[in-house]
FIRONU-860279 format. One record per residue (C-alpha): y, z, x; residue number from 0; residue in three letters. Coordinates in nm, 3 decimals. Example, Ala and Ser with C-alpha at 12.3 -4.5 7.8 and 13.67 -1.06 7.14 Angstrom:
2
py -0.450; pz 0.780; px 1.230; nr 0; rest Ala
py -0.106; pz 0.714; px 1.367; nr 1; rest Ser
***
This chain:
217
py -0.002; pz -0.009; px 0.008; nr 0; rest Met
py 0.332; pz -0.084; px 0.127; nr 1; rest Lys
py 0.583; pz 0.180; px 0.216; nr 2; rest Asp
py 0.973; pz 0.135; px 0.019; nr 3; rest Ala
py 1.162; pz 0.094; px 0.336; nr 4; rest Arg
py 1.527; pz 0.014; px 0.378; nr 5; rest Pro
py 1.572; pz -0.364; px 0.465; nr 6; rest Ala
py 1.785; pz -0.360; px 0.765; nr 7; rest His
py 1.531; pz -0.095; px 0.972; nr 8; rest Lys
py 1.301; pz -0.301; px 1.225; nr 9; rest Asp
py 0.889; pz -0.247; px 1.269; nr 10; rest Ala
py 1.014; pz -0.027; px 1.595; nr 11; rest Tyr
py 1.242; pz 0.204; px 1.433; nr 12; rest Glu
py 1.002; pz 0.218; px 1.120; nr 13; rest Met
py 0.726; pz 0.350; px 1.325; nr 14; rest Ile
py 0.938; pz 0.545; px 1.534; nr 15; rest Leu
py 1.042; pz 0.717; px 1.190; nr 16; rest Glu
py 0.710; pz 0.749; px 1.058; nr 17; rest Ala
py 0.589; pz 0.920; px 1.387; nr 18; rest Ile
py 0.918; pz 1.143; px 1.395; nr 19; rest Asp
py 0.805; pz 1.264; px 1.055; nr 20; rest Val
py 0.454; pz 1.301; px 1.092; nr 21; rest Gly
py 0.272; pz 1.030; px 0.926; nr 22; rest Val
py 0.113; pz 0.916; px 1.285; nr 23; rest Tyr
py 0.035; pz 1.241; px 1.515; nr 24; rest Ala
py -0.067; pz 1.270; px 1.882; nr 25; rest Pro
py -0.359; pz 1.106; px 1.907; nr 26; rest Gly
py -0.410; pz 0.889; px 1.618; nr 27; rest Asp
py -0.463; pz 0.545; px 1.657; nr 28; rest Arg
py -0.220; pz 0.264; px 1.537; nr 29; rest Leu
py -0.347; pz -0.058; px 1.393; nr 30; rest Val
py -0.113; pz -0.373; px 1.433; nr 31; rest Glu
py -0.302; pz -0.506; px 1.023; nr 32; rest Ser
py -0.228; pz -0.158; px 0.884; nr 33; rest Glu
py 0.077; pz -0.101; px 0.983; nr 34; rest Leu
py 0.185; pz -0.451; px 0.909; nr 35; rest Ala
py 0.045; pz -0.363; px 0.546; nr 36; rest Glu
py 0.202; pz -0.028; px 0.512; nr 37; rest Arg
py 0.564; pz -0.195; px 0.612; nr 38; rest Phe
py 0.551; pz -0.524; px 0.491; nr 39; rest Gly
py 0.608; pz -0.722; px 0.768; nr 40; rest Val
py 0.448; pz -0.963; px 0.963; nr 41; rest Ser
py 0.208; pz -0.853; px 1.285; nr 42; rest Arg
py 0.378; pz -1.051; px 1.562; nr 43; rest Thr
py 0.743; pz -0.765; px 1.495; nr 44; rest Pro
py 0.460; pz -0.529; px 1.502; nr 45; rest Ile
py 0.312; pz -0.642; px 1.824; nr 46; rest Arg
py 0.631; pz -0.649; px 2.006; nr 47; rest Glu
py 0.725; pz -0.315; px 1.854; nr 48; rest Ala
py 0.412; pz -0.150; px 1.984; nr 49; rest Leu
py 0.436; pz -0.330; px 2.301; nr 50; rest Gln
py 0.806; pz -0.113; px 2.321; nr 51; rest Arg
py 0.678; pz 0.203; px 2.208; nr 52; rest Leu
py 0.399; pz 0.199; px 2.486; nr 53; rest Glu
py 0.685; pz 0.113; px 2.764; nr 54; rest Thr
py 0.886; pz 0.411; px 2.669; nr 55; rest Gln
py 0.521; pz 0.590; px 2.725; nr 56; rest Ser
py 0.583; pz 0.724; px 2.313; nr 57; rest Leu
py 0.240; pz 0.506; px 2.296; nr 58; rest Leu
py -0.057; pz 0.514; px 2.550; nr 59; rest Ser
py -0.390; pz 0.343; px 2.575; nr 60; rest Arg
py -0.700; pz 0.472; px 2.468; nr 61; rest Asp
py -0.932; pz 0.211; px 2.587; nr 62; rest Gly
py -0.813; pz -0.107; px 2.389; nr 63; rest Arg
py -0.653; pz 0.083; px 2.122; nr 64; rest Ser
py -0.271; pz 0.199; px 2.124; nr 65; rest Leu
py -0.310; pz 0.583; px 1.957; nr 66; rest Ile
py 0.017; pz 0.814; px 1.959; nr 67; rest Val
py 0.112; pz 1.017; px 2.279; nr 68; rest Ala
py 0.055; pz 1.378; px 2.323; nr 69; rest Ser
py 0.316; pz 1.603; px 2.575; nr 70; rest Leu
py 0.109; pz 1.805; px 2.744; nr 71; rest Thr
py 0.278; pz 2.189; px 2.870; nr 72; rest His
py 0.429; pz 2.071; px 3.233; nr 73; rest Asp
py 0.582; pz 1.748; px 3.000; nr 74; rest Gln
py 0.711; pz 1.951; px 2.729; nr 75; rest Met
py 0.913; pz 2.150; px 2.958; nr 76; rest Ser
py 1.038; pz 1.939; px 3.168; nr 77; rest Glu
py 1.167; pz 1.773; px 2.838; nr 78; rest Leu
py 1.335; pz 2.082; px 2.765; nr 79; rest Tyr
py 1.530; pz 2.138; px 3.091; nr 80; rest Val
py 1.661; pz 1.752; px 3.028; nr 81; rest Val
py 1.719; pz 1.778; px 2.712; nr 82; rest Arg
py 1.932; pz 2.151; px 2.763; nr 83; rest Ala
py 2.156; pz 2.032; px 3.011; nr 84; rest Glu
py 2.209; pz 1.691; px 2.764; nr 85; rest Leu
py 2.292; pz 1.851; px 2.489; nr 86; rest Glu
py 2.515; pz 2.123; px 2.650; nr 87; rest Gly
py 2.680; pz 1.803; px 2.831; nr 88; rest Leu
py 2.716; pz 1.635; px 2.521; nr 89; rest Ala
py 2.894; pz 1.975; px 2.342; nr 90; rest Ala
py 3.107; pz 2.044; px 2.642; nr 91; rest Arg
py 3.291; pz 1.693; px 2.553; nr 92; rest Leu
py 3.299; pz 1.739; px 2.217; nr 93; rest Ala
py 3.483; pz 2.025; px 2.237; nr 94; rest Ala
py 3.774; pz 1.831; px 2.438; nr 95; rest Arg
py 3.733; pz 1.489; px 2.235; nr 96; rest His
py 3.583; pz 1.582; px 1.883; nr 97; rest Ala
py 3.836; pz 1.502; px 1.610; nr 98; rest Thr
py 3.948; pz 1.718; px 1.333; nr 99; rest Ala
py 3.712; pz 1.510; px 1.066; nr 100; rest Glu
py 3.369; pz 1.510; px 1.294; nr 101; rest Glu
py 3.468; pz 1.926; px 1.322; nr 102; rest Val
py 3.481; pz 1.926; px 0.942; nr 103; rest Arg
py 3.127; pz 1.695; px 0.929; nr 104; rest Val
py 2.969; pz 1.954; px 1.153; nr 105; rest Leu
py 3.130; pz 2.276; px 0.966; nr 106; rest Arg
py 3.016; pz 2.132; px 0.670; nr 107; rest Ala
py 2.628; pz 2.031; px 0.826; nr 108; rest Met
py 2.565; pz 2.408; px 0.851; nr 109; rest Val
py 2.698; pz 2.522; px 0.530; nr 110; rest Ala
py 2.504; pz 2.236; px 0.353; nr 111; rest Glu
py 2.159; pz 2.320; px 0.533; nr 112; rest Asp
py 2.138; pz 2.691; px 0.450; nr 113; rest His
py 2.020; pz 2.498; px 0.102; nr 114; rest Asn
py 1.708; pz 2.367; px 0.348; nr 115; rest Leu
py 1.559; pz 2.727; px 0.462; nr 116; rest Leu
py 1.252; pz 2.689; px 0.251; nr 117; rest Asn
py 1.195; pz 2.340; px 0.378; nr 118; rest Asp
py 1.100; pz 2.363; px 0.741; nr 119; rest Pro
py 1.057; pz 1.934; px 0.725; nr 120; rest Ala
py 1.374; pz 1.889; px 0.569; nr 121; rest Ala
py 1.559; pz 2.169; px 0.779; nr 122; rest Met
py 1.413; pz 1.955; px 1.099; nr 123; rest Ala
py 1.567; pz 1.638; px 0.994; nr 124; rest Arg
py 1.885; pz 1.810; px 0.893; nr 125; rest Ala
py 1.885; pz 1.965; px 1.267; nr 126; rest Asn
py 1.841; pz 1.630; px 1.420; nr 127; rest Arg
py 2.143; pz 1.478; px 1.213; nr 128; rest Arg
py 2.325; pz 1.801; px 1.371; nr 129; rest Phe
py 2.277; pz 1.725; px 1.701; nr 130; rest His
py 2.326; pz 1.350; px 1.674; nr 131; rest Lys
py 2.693; pz 1.437; px 1.523; nr 132; rest Gln
py 2.765; pz 1.648; px 1.872; nr 133; rest Ile
py 2.641; pz 1.364; px 2.026; nr 134; rest His
py 2.876; pz 1.111; px 1.880; nr 135; rest Leu
py 3.168; pz 1.308; px 1.918; nr 136; rest Ala
py 3.099; pz 1.348; px 2.269; nr 137; rest Ser
py 3.239; pz 1.006; px 2.277; nr 138; rest His
py 3.058; pz 0.908; px 2.568; nr 139; rest Asn
py 2.830; pz 0.617; px 2.437; nr 140; rest Arg
py 2.652; pz 0.664; px 2.799; nr 141; rest Tyr
py 2.541; pz 1.028; px 2.725; nr 142; rest Leu
py 2.471; pz 0.905; px 2.353; nr 143; rest Val
py 2.172; pz 0.647; px 2.502; nr 144; rest Gln
py 2.011; pz 0.916; px 2.752; nr 145; rest Gln
py 1.970; pz 1.176; px 2.436; nr 146; rest Leu
py 1.855; pz 0.959; px 2.169; nr 147; rest Asp
py 1.602; pz 0.910; px 2.452; nr 148; rest Leu
py 1.501; pz 1.176; px 2.508; nr 149; rest Val
py 1.538; pz 1.266; px 2.099; nr 150; rest His
py 1.209; pz 1.019; px 2.044; nr 151; rest Arg
py 1.028; pz 1.118; px 2.318; nr 152; rest Thr
py 1.070; pz 1.478; px 2.079; nr 153; rest Met
py 0.901; pz 1.293; px 1.823; nr 154; rest Ala
py 0.570; pz 1.359; px 2.016; nr 155; rest Leu
py 0.559; pz 1.754; px 1.935; nr 156; rest Met
py 0.367; pz 1.816; px 1.633; nr 157; rest Ala
py 0.532; pz 2.050; px 1.511; nr 158; rest Thr
py 0.894; pz 2.207; px 1.475; nr 159; rest Thr
py 1.002; pz 2.523; px 1.571; nr 160; rest Ser
py 1.235; pz 2.594; px 1.280; nr 161; rest Leu
py 0.859; pz 2.580; px 1.062; nr 162; rest Ala
py 0.830; pz 2.933; px 1.233; nr 163; rest Ile
py 0.953; pz 3.204; px 1.004; nr 164; rest Asp
py 1.280; pz 3.325; px 1.072; nr 165; rest Gly
py 1.398; pz 3.049; px 1.295; nr 166; rest Arg
py 1.554; pz 2.868; px 1.071; nr 167; rest Gly
py 1.803; pz 3.114; px 0.986; nr 168; rest Glu
py 1.865; pz 3.226; px 1.375; nr 169; rest Asp
py 1.884; pz 2.816; px 1.448; nr 170; rest Ala
py 2.167; pz 2.777; px 1.166; nr 171; rest Leu
py 2.389; pz 3.080; px 1.297; nr 172; rest Ala
py 2.300; pz 2.976; px 1.643; nr 173; rest Glu
py 2.461; pz 2.649; px 1.512; nr 174; rest His
py 2.755; pz 2.802; px 1.391; nr 175; rest Ala
py 2.853; pz 2.921; px 1.716; nr 176; rest Ala
py 2.847; pz 2.577; px 1.859; nr 177; rest Ile
py 3.068; pz 2.468; px 1.614; nr 178; rest Val
py 3.307; pz 2.735; px 1.635; nr 179; rest Ala
py 3.324; pz 2.678; px 1.981; nr 180; rest Ala
py 3.355; pz 2.300; px 1.949; nr 181; rest Ile
py 3.623; pz 2.366; px 1.674; nr 182; rest Glu
py 3.804; pz 2.616; px 1.966; nr 183; rest Ala
py 3.848; pz 2.351; px 2.188; nr 184; rest Gly
py 3.633; pz 2.570; px 2.435; nr 185; rest Asp
py 3.429; pz 2.321; px 2.639; nr 186; rest Gly
py 3.218; pz 2.610; px 2.884; nr 187; rest Asp
py 3.143; pz 2.845; px 2.534; nr 188; rest Ala
py 3.069; pz 2.546; px 2.360; nr 189; rest Ala
py 2.772; pz 2.432; px 2.660; nr 190; rest Tyr
py 2.668; pz 2.769; px 2.669; nr 191; rest Asp
py 2.604; pz 2.795; px 2.268; nr 192; rest Ala
py 2.454; pz 2.494; px 2.292; nr 193; rest Leu
py 2.216; pz 2.565; px 2.608; nr 194; rest Lys
py 2.067; pz 2.890; px 2.460; nr 195; rest Ala
py 2.002; pz 2.769; px 2.133; nr 196; rest His
py 1.747; pz 2.511; px 2.338; nr 197; rest Ile
py 1.638; pz 2.767; px 2.540; nr 198; rest Ser
py 1.568; pz 3.016; px 2.203; nr 199; rest Thr
py 1.411; pz 2.676; px 2.016; nr 200; rest Ala
py 1.142; pz 2.630; px 2.327; nr 201; rest Phe
py 1.069; pz 2.965; px 2.384; nr 202; rest Glu
py 1.011; pz 3.025; px 2.032; nr 203; rest Thr
py 0.766; pz 2.676; px 2.013; nr 204; rest Arg
py 0.622; pz 2.874; px 2.353; nr 205; rest Leu
py 0.485; pz 3.174; px 2.202; nr 206; rest Lys
py 0.422; pz 3.008; px 1.859; nr 207; rest His
py 0.151; pz 2.790; px 2.106; nr 208; rest Asp
py 0.022; pz 3.033; px 2.287; nr 209; rest Ala
py -0.057; pz 3.289; px 1.954; nr 210; rest Asp
py -0.204; pz 2.963; px 1.820; nr 211; rest Ser
py -0.408; pz 2.908; px 2.106; nr 212; rest Ala
py -0.571; pz 3.246; px 2.127; nr 213; rest Leu
py -0.587; pz 3.258; px 1.760; nr 214; rest Ala
py -0.798; pz 2.962; px 1.802; nr 215; rest Glu
py -1.017; pz 3.097; px 2.106; nr 216; rest Gly
***
């Protein structure tokens, strides 16, 4: 059955979004014919999209099949280190360059996202939207490009730390502190607040993964 998808999205974006929202999880096999049927496009753009995703290490080979890649512990740690630095820089630049309208949008996002606390999947989407808005408010196209790459790789994490009890509320309080620093034009405070936010998210994920491994053991 075909999914209803906006016509302007290409095969690459549709597959990436499906991975991002968990339709395809790490380890799942991606088949050209099935993807073409799901998204209502021919196999040629699907094949090109899969090649592109493999080049970006979002897919890996399992024999002749392509599967959604998995992140090792070390890869996840490295990704968070890079993400924290780049996100912190985006916040610092946003404190310098964000327009009044962009700040109001960020504030509104934090307020509205309190309505999503009981829906981890919706919270995860809103979280990505919030961070993307900060990236754009940095007004640095090269930084935005690098952060897009980092966030694409984040899609390989099977669960969101926002699904853990209490994390959603804490994350929104951290978002509010980031916005306050950006609004005040305090680049150092914005950088520190966003780096701390990413660090806490990583710590939460590590603890959750450790607890899950203990329960399975």
